[in-house]
C-alpha positions as CSV (number, residue, x, y, z in Angstrom):
1,X,45.7,75.8,70.2
2,X,47.1,72.9,72.2
3,X,46.3,72.8,75.9
4,X,49.2,73.2,78.1
5,X,50.4,72.0,81.3
6,X,53.0,74.2,83.2
7,X,55.6,72.1,85.3
8,X,56.9,74.3,88.0
9,X,58.4,71.7,90.5
10,X,61.4,70.5,88.3
11,X,63.5,70.4,91.4
12,X,61.2,67.6,93.1
13,X,61.4,65.8,89.9
14,X,65.1,65.9,89.9
15,X,65.1,64.8,93.4
16,X,63.0,61.8,92.4
17,X,65.5,60.6,89.8
18,X,68.2,60.8,92.5
19,X,66.4,59.0,94.8
20,X,65.7,56.1,92.1
21,X,69.6,56.4,91.4
22,X,70.5,55.8,95.1
23,X,67.9,53.2,95.3
24,X,69.4,51.5,92.4
25,X,73.0,51.8,94.0
26,X,74.0,53.4,90.4
27,X,76.1,56.4,89.8
28,X,77.4,57.8,86.6
29,X,80.9,58.7,85.5
30,X,79.5,61.7,83.9
31,X,76.1,63.1,82.6
32,X,75.0,63.9,79.1
33,X,72.5,66.5,78.9
34,X,70.4,66.6,75.6
35,X,69.9,70.1,74.3
36,X,67.7,72.1,75.0
37,X,65.5,70.7,77.7
38,X,67.8,68.2,79.4
39,X,70.6,70.7,80.0
40,X,69.0,72.2,83.3
41,X,68.0,69.0,84.9
42,X,71.6,67.6,83.9
43,X,73.3,70.4,85.3
44,X,71.3,69.9,88.6
45,X,72.1,66.2,88.8
46,X,75.6,67.1,88.0
47,X,75.8,69.6,90.7
48,X,74.4,67.4,93.3
49,X,76.6,64.5,92.4
50,X,79.7,66.6,92.0
51,X,80.6,64.7,88.7
52,X,81.2,66.2,84.9
53,X,78.5,67.1,82.5
54,X,78.6,67.3,78.7
55,X,76.0,68.5,76.4
56,X,74.8,66.8,73.3
57,X,72.9,68.3,70.5
58,X,70.1,66.0,69.5
59,X,67.2,68.5,68.9
60,X,65.1,66.7,66.3
61,X,62.2,69.1,66.7
62,X,63.7,72.6,66.4
63,X,67.2,72.3,64.9
64,X,68.1,73.2,61.3
65,X,71.5,71.5,61.8
66,X,70.5,68.0,62.7
67,X,71.6,65.9,65.6
68,X,75.1,65.8,66.7
69,X,76.8,62.6,66.4
70,X,79.3,61.9,69.2
71,X,81.7,59.1,68.7
72,X,83.9,59.5,71.9
73,X,80.7,59.2,74.1
74,X,80.0,55.9,72.0
75,X,83.5,54.5,72.8
76,X,83.1,55.6,76.5
77,X,79.6,53.6,76.4
78,X,81.2,50.7,74.7
79,X,84.2,50.6,76.7
80,X,86.4,50.3,73.8
81,X,90.1,50.3,74.7
82,X,92.8,49.2,72.2
83,X,95.6,47.1,73.5
84,X,96.9,45.6,70.3
85,X,100.1,47.4,70.9
86,X,100.8,45.7,74.1
87,X,102.4,42.4,74.0
88,X,100.2,39.7,75.4
89,X,97.2,41.7,75.7
90,X,93.7,41.7,73.7
91,X,91.0,44.3,73.3
92,X,89.4,44.7,76.6
93,X,86.1,46.6,77.7
94,X,86.2,49.1,80.2
95,X,82.9,51.0,80.2
96,X,81.9,54.3,81.6
97,X,78.7,54.9,83.3
98,X,76.9,57.5,81.6
99,X,73.6,59.2,82.4
100,X,71.8,60.6,79.7
101,X,69.3,63.3,80.6
102,X,66.4,65.1,79.0
103,X,63.2,66.9,80.1
104,X,60.7,64.5,78.4
105,X,60.6,61.3,76.8
106,X,57.7,62.4,74.5
107,X,57.7,60.1,71.4
108,X,61.1,58.5,72.2
109,X,62.7,59.6,69.0
110,X,65.7,61.6,70.8
111,X,66.6,58.5,73.0
112,X,66.2,56.1,70.2
113,X,68.3,58.2,68.0
114,X,71.2,58.1,70.5
115,X,71.1,54.4,70.9
116,X,71.3,53.8,67.3
117,X,73.8,56.5,66.6
118,X,76.3,55.3,69.2
119,X,76.0,51.8,68.3
120,X,76.2,52.2,64.6
121,X,79.4,54.2,65.0
122,X,81.2,52.2,67.5
123,X,81.5,48.2,66.7
124,X,77.8,48.0,65.6
125,X,77.6,44.2,65.3
126,X,79.1,43.4,68.7
127,X,76.7,41.9,71.2
128,X,78.5,43.7,73.8
129,X,76.0,46.5,73.2
130,X,73.1,44.4,74.7
131,X,75.1,44.7,78.2
132,X,75.8,48.5,77.8
133,X,72.1,49.9,77.3
134,X,70.3,50.2,80.7
135,X,73.5,48.8,82.6
136,X,76.2,51.3,82.1
137,X,74.3,53.7,80.0
138,X,71.0,54.8,81.6
139,X,68.2,57.1,80.7
140,X,66.7,59.8,83.0
141,X,63.8,62.2,82.1
142,X,61.8,64.5,84.3
143,X,58.7,63.4,82.5
144,X,58.2,59.9,81.0
145,X,55.3,59.5,78.4
146,X,54.1,55.9,79.0
147,X,52.7,55.9,75.5
148,X,56.1,56.7,74.0
149,X,57.7,54.3,71.6
150,X,60.9,54.3,73.7
151,X,60.5,52.0,76.6
152,X,63.8,52.0,78.2
153,X,63.8,54.8,80.6
154,X,65.7,54.2,83.8
155,X,64.7,57.1,86.1
156,X,62.0,59.4,85.8
157,X,60.5,62.1,87.9
158,X,57.0,61.6,87.1
159,X,55.0,59.5,84.4
160,X,52.2,60.8,82.2
161,X,50.2,59.0,79.4
162,X,49.8,61.5,76.5
163,X,47.4,59.0,74.6
164,X,44.9,59.8,77.2
165,X,45.9,63.4,78.0
166,X,47.5,65.1,75.1
167,X,48.2,68.2,76.9
168,X,51.8,70.0,75.9
169,X,54.2,70.1,78.9
170,X,55.8,73.3,79.4
171,X,58.9,73.6,81.9
172,X,60.0,76.9,83.8
173,X,62.7,77.2,81.1
174,X,60.1,77.5,78.4
175,X,57.8,80.6,78.0
176,X,59.2,82.0,81.1
177,X,59.0,85.7,79.5
178,X,55.1,85.2,79.5
179,X,54.7,84.2,83.2
180,X,56.9,87.1,84.4
């Protein structure tokens, strides 16, 4: 049986993410909460900042349906706005600031899947994407595993290194029925 660490101070972790965002002078136009674990912290950030939140189903571990591809979010991130129909205008980029939130960056597979999916489905070869990631689209997690393959987390509540301490992180919304 895997040893577990119970994290009960998620509000403090969310506050740390908000502190980092404030220090960075960056505010999203909307929040994207990753199902399942990212929904509660995304909602907390959304409520605090008084901005909209969307959910995105990317459950790579627990889902039988597979991840949800979302073209309109990719278009918001890329900033694609067609102006071909307007005389004298060319296509322009009007990017939205999007904060993608999850509970943990464990292996990095979820965040990498989003990057790959969004870019593959919206002007995949355009070099503009290098200006999007970690500028207009940022990633926040309650817990950032330093040994994750995904190294582009912008904001985190705390950092761990699962290569040195492989215990399973358990959040308050998980196993709540056991702790009652």
